[in-house]
Phi, psi and omega in degrees: 000317184297319176303330187263325190255323186265301187309313179294349178266356186270087180279312175292150176306130183214140173254128166261125189236170177048063178291148172307142179303329184295331186262002185226068190291346177259359187259153182283145176298141178311136186290330186225008179236100181297141176089350177239165180251161178275081188211145165218166173233138174264133176233145180215135178058030175081014181226153177289131178245333175214151180227126187221146178193156167287127189273141175291132181245005179265107186299330180291316186287328176298312183297319179295317177296322176287335171294315179298317177294326178292328183282322178298320177297316180294334174276004176105000177281102177284352176263000178299136185284139173269129175274150181239124184298326177293334178288317177297321175302317183295323178295325177299332176284332179119133180226118179302165173301131187224164166216155186230145171211147175239121180209097191223185180297328178299322180282324179295320178297318177311311181290315182294328183261007181045057174253141183271352181232143178286340180289347185278342184232354183267136178294325182229088190280350183220131178283123182255154177286158180295156181306132178079004180266141179269149172278149181279000000 
């Protein structure tokens, strides 16, 4: 709903914060607000310019979220994230507290070229599993 009704109207630089956990499978749960994530997105001119979050470092929780996303995808949610087993394997080796944010040339190109999807300007639009690796 926000993508259709709210985001296109965000012309001035605006932060959308505390996304629902269901929409943020890679983000850590908020420390004091149940059901939301430690995540924000920066919007300008009706488009997402940056996406930032505290990364989830618990491999069991990450696997569970990927499995939930796989079920959502099987139920028809075409925006559900595809889990990658090697990512969960890497988490099992240990990941220090991290945060991620994306603000790059691809998003700048989206704005300059008036493209609505990052896939239209990104050379590698989808992370693919390794050969022979199953999606979660």
